[in-house]
N, C-alpha and C positions, 0 to 999 in steps of 0.2 A: 440357399444360403445369401445369393444376390439381392433376394426379396429384403430379406433380416438387414443387410448393411445399408440397402437404401431408405427402410424406413428410420432406422437408426440415424442416420444421416440428418433426415427430414425432422426428426423429434428433436435433435440438435439443435438444428437451425431456428425451430418454432421457439426453444427455449430461449435461444441467445435473443432472438427477436424480441421477446416478452421481456427480458432482463433490460434491453436496452430503452424498452419503452417507459419501465419503470425508474431506470435511472435518469433519462434522459432531463427530465424538470429539476433534478438534485444538480447535475453537474451537466453543463452543456457540451457538446462533444469537442475534443480537442482541434483547434483551427490553428494552431501557432505550433511551429516545431521549437521546441525550448533546448536549449544545448546541455550536454551530458554534465556540465559543471555548474549547473544552477542547483541550488539547496532543494533538498527532496520536497520539504513543505510548501515550496513556492512552485514547482510543476504543475500542478493541477491548475493553479489560479493563474499562472501566466501562459498555460497550454489551452486555457478556454478564453485566452483574449484578454484577460485582465478585468472582465466586467462583471464576475459572478465573486461576490467576497464570500458566499457559503463554501465556494470550494477551497479558499485558503484556509478557512475554519475545518474543513474534511483533512487537508494536509496537514494542519497542526495537530489534529485528533489523531492521527496515524502515526506521527512522530511520539506523542504523548504513550501512546499505546505500546509501541515499539519500544520506549524507553522503559515503561513499566516491565514488560517481559524480559530484558535484559538485566535490568536492576539487582534479582537475586543473584544472578552467576556472578555478576561483577564485585558485590558484596564478598560473595564468598572465596573470589579468587583474591581479594583484597585481606581477607581474615586469614588466608592460608600463606599469603605472602608476608604478613606481621607475623605470625607463628613460624615461619623459617627462618627469619630474621632473628626472633628472639632466642631461637634454639642454636643458633650458630655463635650466640654471645654468650 
């Protein structure tokens, strides 16, 4: 049982190391502690020292994807609100 856990931990560490090797050319590692009040799309850019514009693009891309995920639910809630207001009148 102990050998299986050790093997699993070693395998997980190797996978994390491979991901870090792949991701490090895209966004450099975080070197600056960014405050929690910083807008979400600026955190990768400022955290990488503000030297890599690709990290800003990735931050903006994350905001766009999040907006596209939430948009159908917001539209459905707006329609339900309009329908309930019309039913009251």
